[in-house]
N, C-alpha and C positions, 0 to 999 in steps of 0.2 A: 502078197502085195498089199500095199497100203494106199488108200484113197486120200487125196489131198485137195482141198478147195483153195484156189488161188484167185484173187481179184486182180484183173488186168485192165488197163485202159483199153477202150474199144479199138484204138488204132494199133496197139501192140497185138491184141487178139487177132485182128484181121491180117496183120503181117505174118503172124505165126501160121495161120490157116493157109495163106498163100505159099509160104515157104515149105510147109509140110506137103501140100499138094504138088508143088514142083519137085520135091524129093520122092514123091509117091509113097509117103508114109502117113500114119495117123498123127493128129495133133498131139496125142499122148506120147507117141514114140518120139516126135520131134522135141517136145519139152523134156522128156526123160534123157534124151541124148544131149541136149543143151546143158542140162543140169550136171550130167556126168562129166562133160567137157570142162565146165567151170570148176567142179570139184577137183578134177585132176590137175588143173592149173594151180589152184590154191594149195593143194597138197604138195605139188612139186616145189612151189616157192617155199613152203614150210620146211620141206626136206632139205632143200639147198641152203636155207638159212641155218638149220641145225648142223649140217655138215660143215659149213664155213666157220661156224663158231668153234669147231673142234680143231681147226688148223691154227698154226702159229707162224709168225713172220720169219723166224729164224730157219724153220724147215723149208719154207718157200724160197728164201734167199739161197740156202744151201743147194737145193735142186736147180734153181735158176743159174747158179754159178757153174754148174756142170755142162750147160749148153754152150757150144762154141759160139764165139762172137764173129762169125763169118758173114760176108755179104751173101745174099741169096743167089743161088744158081738159077738164072732165069730160064735156062733150057729145061729145067725139071719142073717148073711151075705148071700148074694146070695139067699135069700128066703129059706134058709135051704136046698135047692136042688142042689146048685152048678150052675155054668154057663156052657153053651154049647159053647165050643171053637172049632173052625174049623181051621185046619192047611192046607194050600195050598202049593203045591210044583209043579214046572214045571218039567215034566219028559223029558227024552232025546228025545222021539218021539213027543215032543211039546204038549202033552196032559197034562191036569192038574190032579194031584192026590190030593185027600183030605182025611183027617181023622178027626173024631170028638172025643173029649174027654169031660168028664163032671168033672169039678173041680172048686173049688173056689180059686182064687188067694190070698185071704185073710186068708186062712187056713195054 
């Protein structure tokens, strides 16, 4: 393992401490996890850009032309069961209220 010294504004350091405590992990674990997540995000974008550069429009158009141009069958959308939608709302007492609905946005 490598040690790294990082200068952070006091407000950021305090928030990291609070979040790490809330997650019941050390500040080091929190920062290592946050850095890993950011690296994964950047590397994923790099990968997708390199993959998209390999494609060409004529192949895309060819495969798209093989898809039937039919209207969607609404009875098959959402697995026939509908989607579980969750609505979140911040209450005045700073607690979060939520409600669930089952519906299909395509109906």
